[in-house]
N, CA, C and O of each residue as an XYZ file, in Angstrom:
512
protein
N     -34.351     23.288      2.966
C     -32.925     23.395      3.244
C     -32.494     22.454      4.356
O     -31.302     22.279      4.609
N     -33.468     21.853      5.014
C     -33.118     20.929      6.133
C     -32.213     19.792      5.668
O     -31.374     19.319      6.433
N     -32.375     19.353      4.428
C     -31.628     18.180      3.936
C     -30.330     18.602      3.251
O     -29.597     17.731      2.784
N     -30.016     19.871      3.168
C     -28.836     20.310      2.422
C     -27.571     19.580      2.888
O     -26.867     18.994      2.065
N     -27.271     19.604      4.184
C     -26.046     18.994      4.638
C     -26.085     17.456      4.417
O     -25.054     16.853      4.119
N     -27.249     16.837      4.562
C     -27.364     15.428      4.279
C     -27.132     15.131      2.796
O     -26.451     14.165      2.455
N     -27.707     15.971      1.905
C     -27.508     15.772      0.504
C     -26.058     15.847      0.070
O     -25.621     15.142     -0.839
N     -25.329     16.715      0.740
C     -23.924     16.916      0.368
C     -23.075     15.679      0.659
O     -22.026     15.506      0.039
N     -23.487     14.842      1.557
C     -22.658     13.690      1.937
C     -23.307     12.353      1.664
O     -22.822     11.321      2.127
N     -24.409     12.354      0.909
C     -25.064     11.097      0.517
C     -25.413     11.196     -0.933
O     -25.282     12.249     -1.557
N     -25.858     10.090     -1.461
C     -26.315     10.073     -2.827
C     -27.818     10.147     -2.922
O     -28.387     10.009     -4.005
N     -28.478     10.368     -1.770
C     -29.911     10.452     -1.748
C     -30.375     11.793     -2.324
O     -29.832     12.853     -2.015
N     -31.377     11.701     -3.152
C     -31.913     12.921     -3.761
C     -33.246     13.242     -3.103
O     -34.162     12.420     -3.131
N     -33.368     14.425     -2.510
C     -34.559     14.820     -1.786
C     -35.351     15.781     -2.643
O     -34.803     16.494     -3.483
N     -36.627     15.783     -2.418
C     -37.532     16.760     -3.076
C     -37.422     18.075     -2.365
O     -36.899     18.158     -1.253
N     -37.918     19.107     -3.013
C     -37.934     20.402     -2.350
C     -37.506     21.463     -3.331
O     -37.494     21.243     -4.542
N     -37.150     22.633     -2.791
C     -36.868     23.773     -3.614
C     -35.631     23.580     -4.500
O     -35.618     24.058     -5.634
N     -34.595     22.895     -4.011
C     -33.366     22.647     -4.802
C     -32.925     21.200     -4.748
O     -31.867     20.894     -4.199
N     -33.723     20.306     -5.311
C     -33.351     18.892     -5.262
C     -32.141     18.645     -6.151
O     -31.940     19.349     -7.141
N     -31.332     17.644     -5.801
C     -30.184     17.248     -6.564
C     -30.642     16.205     -7.569
O     -30.138     15.082     -7.590
N     -31.588     16.581     -8.391
C     -32.183     15.610     -9.369
C     -32.434     16.365    -10.691
O     -33.154     17.363    -10.644
N     -31.917     15.986    -11.829
C     -31.036     14.842    -11.930
C     -29.695     15.147    -11.231
O     -29.300     16.300    -11.058
N     -29.030     14.073    -10.847
C     -27.801     14.190    -10.049
C     -26.774     15.080    -10.745
O     -26.361     14.820    -11.875
N     -26.380     16.122    -10.049
C     -25.359     17.053    -10.579
C     -24.138     17.119     -9.683
O     -23.036     17.332    -10.189
N     -24.280     16.944     -8.357
C     -23.175     17.159     -7.459
C     -23.071     16.002     -6.439
O     -24.077     15.485     -5.954
N     -21.814     15.618     -6.135
C     -21.532     14.627     -5.124
C     -20.296     15.121     -4.359
O     -19.389     15.717     -4.940
N     -20.281     14.871     -3.089
C     -19.064     15.110     -2.297
C     -18.075     14.009     -2.610
O     -18.457     12.851     -2.778
N     -16.796     14.369     -2.691
C     -15.751     13.373     -2.981
C     -15.774     12.275     -1.933
O     -15.543     11.108     -2.251
N     -16.050     12.634     -0.685
C     -16.096     11.638      0.364
C     -17.170     10.585      0.174
O     -17.071      9.459      0.660
N     -18.217     11.000     -0.564
C     -19.306     10.042     -0.766
C     -19.050      9.067     -1.952
O     -19.741      8.062     -2.114
N     -18.053      9.404     -2.749
C     -17.658      8.593     -3.898
C     -16.646      7.526     -3.529
O     -16.710      6.397     -4.016
N     -15.732      7.884     -2.686
C     -14.695      6.920     -2.263
C     -15.337      5.702     -1.598
O     -16.077      5.819     -0.622
N     -15.026      4.523     -2.162
C     -15.611      3.313     -1.657
C     -16.750      2.802     -2.532
O     -17.184      1.658     -2.398
N     -17.238      3.676     -3.445
C     -18.306      3.243     -4.343
C     -17.855      2.092     -5.209
O     -16.682      1.983     -5.566
N     -18.797      1.240     -5.540
C     -18.491      0.100     -6.414
C     -18.434      0.507     -7.896
O     -19.129      1.419     -8.346
N     -17.596     -0.195     -8.613
C     -17.474     -0.021    -10.047
C     -17.882     -1.338    -10.700
O     -17.373     -2.401    -10.343
N     -18.813     -1.261    -11.670
C     -19.269     -2.416    -12.413
C     -18.964     -2.234    -13.884
O     -18.721     -1.115    -14.335
N     -18.975     -3.322    -14.636
C     -18.889     -3.210    -16.099
C     -20.290     -3.025    -16.634
O     -21.254     -3.000    -15.868
N     -20.411     -2.895    -17.945
C     -21.743     -2.614    -18.520
C     -22.678     -3.796    -18.412
O     -23.885     -3.651    -18.609
N     -22.124     -5.006    -18.091
C     -22.958     -6.206    -17.877
C     -23.386     -6.368    -16.456
O     -24.081     -7.332    -16.135
N     -22.988     -5.435    -15.556
C     -23.406     -5.459    -14.170
C     -22.411     -6.266    -13.282
O     -22.669     -6.442    -12.092
N     -21.317     -6.740    -13.831
C     -20.357     -7.519    -13.059
C     -19.473     -6.546    -12.261
O     -19.035     -5.514    -12.769
N     -19.228     -6.912    -10.997
C     -18.420     -6.066    -10.104
C     -16.962     -6.119    -10.578
O     -16.407     -7.166    -10.913
N     -16.383     -4.904    -10.580
C     -14.957     -4.780    -11.002
C     -14.101     -4.217     -9.922
O     -12.882     -4.204    -10.096
N     -14.607     -3.763     -8.848
C     -13.783     -3.215     -7.809
C     -14.473     -2.009     -7.191
O     -15.690     -1.857     -7.292
N     -13.681     -1.151     -6.547
C     -14.278      0.066     -5.975
C     -13.324      1.190     -6.052
O     -12.122      0.995     -6.234
N     -13.861      2.404     -5.913
C     -13.091      3.606     -6.020
C     -12.338      3.850     -4.723
O     -12.928      3.914     -3.645
N     -10.993      3.989     -4.850
C     -10.136      4.195     -3.653
C      -9.798      5.689     -3.441
O      -9.578      6.149     -2.321
N      -9.768      6.409     -4.558
C      -9.423      7.823     -4.447
C      -9.810      8.590     -5.718
O     -10.131      7.978     -6.737
N      -9.782      9.886     -5.660
C     -10.085     10.758     -6.796
C      -8.935     11.707     -6.915
O      -8.567     12.369     -5.945
N      -8.344     11.787     -8.119
C      -7.216     12.656     -8.380
C      -7.659     13.885     -9.129
O      -8.268     13.789    -10.195
N      -7.346     15.081     -8.555
C      -7.782     16.368     -9.115
C      -6.626     17.062     -9.770
O      -5.502     16.993     -9.274
N      -6.870     17.728    -10.869
C      -5.883     18.606    -11.515
C      -6.194     19.965    -10.877
O      -7.162     20.632    -11.244
N      -5.365     20.352     -9.929
C      -5.662     21.602     -9.222
C      -5.389     22.857    -10.026
O      -5.883     23.937     -9.703
N      -4.575     22.700    -11.110
C      -4.314     23.885    -11.954
C      -5.577     24.298    -12.739
O      -5.811     25.488    -12.953
N      -6.402     23.295    -13.172
C      -7.560     23.667    -13.935
C      -8.865     23.344    -13.224
O      -9.943     23.685    -13.710
N      -8.767     22.685    -12.069
C      -9.941     22.450    -11.239
C     -10.898     21.396    -11.752
O     -12.110     21.611    -11.767
N     -10.372     20.265    -12.171
C     -11.238     19.165    -12.601
C     -10.703     17.814    -12.188
O      -9.512     17.660    -11.919
N     -11.593     16.830    -12.138
C     -11.186     15.485    -11.819
C     -10.439     14.938    -13.070
O     -10.953     15.016    -14.185
N      -9.248     14.398    -12.868
C      -8.472     13.812    -13.951
C      -8.710     12.321    -14.024
O      -8.929     11.777    -15.106
N      -8.667     11.630    -12.842
C      -8.929     10.219    -12.878
C      -9.362      9.704    -11.475
O      -9.150     10.339    -10.442
N      -9.975      8.524    -11.528
C     -10.318      7.808    -10.339
C      -9.289      6.715    -10.136
O      -8.791      6.137    -11.102
N      -8.964      6.426     -8.870
C      -8.113      5.289     -8.572
C      -9.065      4.166     -8.194
O      -9.812      4.263     -7.219
N      -9.023      3.079     -9.000
C      -9.929      1.936     -8.766
C      -9.096      0.729     -8.340
O      -8.094      0.384     -8.966
N      -9.545      0.101     -7.256
C      -8.943     -1.169     -6.818
C      -9.637     -2.303     -7.538
O     -10.866     -2.355     -7.582
N      -8.857     -3.218     -8.107
C      -9.395     -4.275     -8.909
C      -8.583     -5.576     -8.669
O      -7.355     -5.558     -8.583
N      -9.307     -6.678     -8.567
C      -8.639     -7.970     -8.481
C      -8.154     -8.314     -7.062
O      -8.382     -7.580     -6.100
N      -7.490     -9.440     -6.987
C      -6.927     -9.886     -5.737
C      -7.948    -10.591     -4.834
O      -9.147    -10.628     -5.108
N      -7.427    -11.124     -3.785
C      -8.266    -11.794     -2.776
C      -7.672    -11.591     -1.447
O      -6.501    -11.902     -1.227
N      -8.466    -11.061     -0.524
C      -7.995    -10.772      0.885
C      -6.721     -9.937      0.895
O      -5.806    -10.171      1.685
N      -6.686     -8.943     -0.018
C      -5.552     -8.028     -0.105
C      -4.352     -8.518     -0.870
O      -3.411     -7.756     -1.093
N      -4.359     -9.755     -1.273
C      -3.240    -10.323     -2.025
C      -3.520    -10.210     -3.521
O      -4.597    -10.594     -3.976
N      -2.569     -9.691     -4.286
C      -2.714     -9.597     -5.729
C      -3.598     -8.433     -6.186
O      -3.954     -8.331     -7.360
N      -3.940     -7.566     -5.245
C      -4.812     -6.414     -5.569
C      -3.947     -5.413     -6.373
O      -2.783     -5.161     -6.061
N      -4.592     -4.855     -7.435
C      -3.922     -3.811     -8.180
C      -4.770     -2.570     -8.185
O      -5.984     -2.646     -7.994
N      -4.163     -1.442     -8.398
C      -4.853     -0.151     -8.501
C      -4.688      0.354     -9.930
O      -3.651      0.139    -10.559
N      -5.706      1.018    -10.429
C      -5.661      1.532    -11.784
C      -6.124      2.982    -11.747
O      -7.073      3.333    -11.045
N      -5.432      3.817    -12.519
C      -5.813      5.211    -12.720
C      -6.722      5.253    -13.918
O      -6.259      5.212    -15.058
N      -8.034      5.336    -13.668
C      -9.062      5.313    -14.712
C      -9.423      6.764    -15.054
O      -9.902      7.501    -14.193
N      -9.195      7.177    -16.309
C      -9.589      8.554    -16.700
C     -11.049      8.819    -16.359
O     -11.906      7.943    -16.482
N     -11.300     10.005    -15.944
C     -12.660     10.428    -15.496
C     -13.754     10.086    -16.513
O     -14.851      9.686    -16.123
N     -13.477     10.233    -17.779
C     -14.546     10.044    -18.794
C     -14.853      8.558    -19.026
O     -15.789      8.246    -19.761
N     -14.105      7.643    -18.430
C     -14.383      6.231    -18.672
C     -15.319      5.616    -17.573
O     -15.654      4.433    -17.622
N     -15.705      6.424    -16.633
C     -16.689      5.974    -15.606
C     -17.941      6.834    -15.689
O     -17.860      8.058    -15.793
N     -19.077      6.195    -15.642
C     -20.334      6.912    -15.641
C     -21.094      6.452    -14.385
O     -21.016      5.295    -13.971
N     -21.834      7.412    -13.799
C     -22.534      7.092    -12.567
C     -23.973      6.602    -12.902
O     -24.651      7.111    -13.794
N     -24.368      5.607    -12.140
C     -25.757      5.112    -12.215
C     -26.388      5.546    -10.871
O     -26.255      4.830     -9.878
N     -27.062      6.689    -10.829
C     -27.581      7.197     -9.551
C     -28.612      6.347     -8.903
O     -28.749      6.371     -7.680
N     -29.370      5.568     -9.695
C     -30.380      4.681     -9.109
C     -29.738      3.518     -8.348
O     -30.199      3.145     -7.269
N     -28.669      2.946     -8.919
C     -28.028      1.809     -8.279
C     -26.877      2.269     -7.318
O     -26.362      1.493     -6.513
N     -26.516      3.551     -7.451
C     -25.446      4.156     -6.635
C     -24.126      3.435     -6.872
O     -23.413      3.077     -5.934
N     -23.822      3.232     -8.145
C     -22.573      2.632     -8.563
C     -22.029      3.402     -9.766
O     -22.722      4.226    -10.363
N     -20.776      3.112    -10.103
C     -20.167      3.652    -11.296
C     -20.042      2.509    -12.297
O     -19.815      1.354    -11.936
N     -20.200      2.883    -13.593
C     -20.096      1.919    -14.704
C     -18.853      2.236    -15.503
O     -18.668      3.361    -15.968
N     -17.996      1.232    -15.660
C     -16.796      1.363    -16.508
C     -17.272      1.165    -17.909
O     -17.844      0.122    -18.225
N     -17.058      2.125    -18.755
C     -17.658      2.155    -20.119
C     -16.883      1.394    -21.193
O     -17.208      1.472    -22.377
N     -15.875      0.673    -20.776
C     -15.119     -0.191    -21.713
C     -15.241     -1.646    -21.257
O     -15.615     -1.909    -20.114
N     -14.929     -2.583    -22.143
C     -14.980     -3.987    -21.711
C     -14.032     -4.255    -20.540
O     -12.980     -3.630    -20.406
N     -14.440     -5.196    -19.710
C     -13.621     -5.548    -18.517
C     -12.204     -5.917    -18.883
O     -11.286     -5.644    -18.110
N     -11.989     -6.533    -20.043
C     -10.668     -6.912    -20.492
C      -9.746     -5.716    -20.671
O      -8.530     -5.835    -20.517
N     -10.331     -4.548    -21.001
C      -9.543     -3.326    -21.122
C      -8.860     -3.020    -19.829
O      -7.690     -2.638    -19.830
N      -9.554     -3.175    -18.705
C      -8.974     -2.899    -17.385
C      -8.012     -4.028    -17.008
O      -6.978     -3.762    -16.395
N      -8.311     -5.233    -17.344
C      -7.464     -6.360    -16.982
C      -6.065     -6.177    -17.665
O      -5.057     -6.584    -17.088
N      -6.001     -5.592    -18.838
C      -4.792     -5.418    -19.620
C      -4.099     -4.069    -19.306
O      -2.966     -3.849    -19.734
N      -4.757     -3.191    -18.582
C      -4.245     -1.836    -18.323
C      -3.031     -1.888    -17.395
O      -2.887     -2.786    -16.565
N      -2.148     -0.864    -17.574
C      -1.037     -0.749    -16.616
C      -1.592     -0.352    -15.241
O      -2.324      0.629    -15.108
N      -1.234     -1.116    -14.258
C      -1.711     -0.837    -12.897
C      -0.529     -0.538    -11.999
O       0.609     -0.444    -12.459
N      -0.806     -0.391    -10.724
C       0.217     -0.135     -9.788
C      -0.237     -0.707     -8.419
O      -1.423     -0.964     -8.209
N       0.705     -0.893     -7.518
C       0.308     -1.415     -6.211
C       0.206     -0.288     -5.201
O       0.538      0.864     -5.479
N      -0.260     -0.656     -4.035
C      -0.552      0.318     -2.948
C       0.669      1.129     -2.565
O       0.525      2.271     -2.128
N       1.854      0.587     -2.710
C       3.087      1.252     -2.258
C       3.789      2.048     -3.374
O       4.768      2.744     -3.103
N       3.323      1.958     -4.574
C       4.041      2.607     -5.694
C       3.038      3.337     -6.615
O       2.798      2.930     -7.752
N       2.468      4.425     -6.079
C       1.521      5.207     -6.851
C       2.251      5.939     -7.978
O       3.410      6.318     -7.811
N       1.601      6.141     -9.107
C       2.212      6.796    -10.237
C       2.319      8.306    -10.050
O       1.647      8.899     -9.205
N       3.182      8.906    -10.862
C       3.179     10.349    -10.956
C       1.768     10.744    -11.362
O       1.066      9.946    -11.984
N       1.338     11.944    -11.028
C      -0.028     12.367    -11.238
C      -0.567     12.055    -12.629
O      -1.662     11.502    -12.731
N       0.137     12.377    -13.690
C      -0.405     12.183    -15.005
C       0.151     10.992    -15.772
O      -0.129     10.841    -16.961
N       0.926     10.152    -15.118
C       1.640      9.040    -15.738
C       0.718      8.178    -16.619
O       1.005      7.944    -17.793
N      -0.386      7.714    -16.030
C      -1.278      6.805    -16.761
C      -2.140      7.547    -17.809
O      -2.625      6.934    -18.759
N      -2.320      8.821    -17.633
C      -3.145      9.566    -18.581
C      -2.466      9.866    -19.885
O      -3.135     10.062    -20.899
N      -1.135      9.909    -19.887
C      -0.418     10.214    -21.112
C       0.030      8.954    -21.836
O       0.575      9.069    -22.933
N      -0.160      7.791    -21.304
C       0.246      6.611    -21.981
C      -0.648      6.308    -23.177
O      -1.819      6.687    -23.200
N      -0.106      5.643    -24.138
C      -0.885      5.263    -25.307
C      -2.038      4.334    -24.938
O      -3.046      4.273    -25.641
N      -1.882      3.619    -23.843
C      -2.912      2.647    -23.491
C      -4.269      3.344    -23.347
O      -5.215      2.955    -24.033
N      -4.399      4.329    -22.509
C      -5.671      4.975    -22.238
C      -6.079      5.875    -23.427
O      -7.270      6.093    -23.651
N      -5.156      6.366    -24.141
C      -5.497      7.255    -25.251
C      -6.274      6.545    -26.354
O      -7.071      7.178    -27.047
N      -6.056      5.239    -26.530
C      -6.629      4.539    -27.640
C      -7.669      3.480    -27.250
O      -8.072      2.684    -28.099
N      -8.106      3.452    -26.000
C      -9.081      2.420    -25.635
C     -10.499      3.012    -25.765
O     -11.483      2.319    -25.507
């Protein structure tokens, strides 16, 4: 139990009576800032936030920062939860669709975040 508090805030999996292996739980604070790659291993951005549906108690989408240079031209995307898979060995998330899918997706800027479910009900994410 000595590593319990450490396990809750890192992605390290320790041996012992209750190891987090295979990976089942992560603290939200440990996910924010994680890298997102496509299935070819190319970097696509990083997770800026996690949006929860508090009525049913589940993650609805990740906010992923993608593109831009030195803060210019950066866009944010509300990526449905089921389109990112974790790679616990590399400690990254994998976007399960082609990179072009995200490049064509409706995004938003830092100052104009969408209504909570705006991007989830659009036809764009429903059919990708």
